[in-house]
Residue, then its C-alpha position, 0 to 999 in steps of 0.5 A: m500500500m504505497t498510497e501514503i508513502e512516495s514510491l522509490y521509483i517513478g513511472a512513465e505517467e509521472v515522467a510524462a507529466v513532469c517533462a510535459v511530454s507524451k507517455a511514449k516519449a517518457y518511456l524512451i527517456i526511461r529506457a535511455e536513462n536505464e541504459k546509462l544506469k546499466d552501463q554503470g553496473y546498476l540493476t534496473i527495472a523496465g519502465r521505471l527509474p529510481r525517483r532520486y536519480f530522476d530528481s537529480l536529472i531534473a535538478s541538473g537540467r540533464s533530462q532536457d536533452h531528451v525533451k528537446e527532440t519532441 
């Protein structure tokens, strides 16, 4: 029951809302970022990103590389 506690992972719907992109584009962003995490040796979950990692992308502006293509 994660209704009161924020999930550790963020999904495509929330990524789409935060980045103001379509859900399909959000999945592409998630896939690309998961590839980067895999290359660094992290275990990933398809269709999800660790919330802290995503928040750090937004705070640094790095996620804008993906959003520009829309």
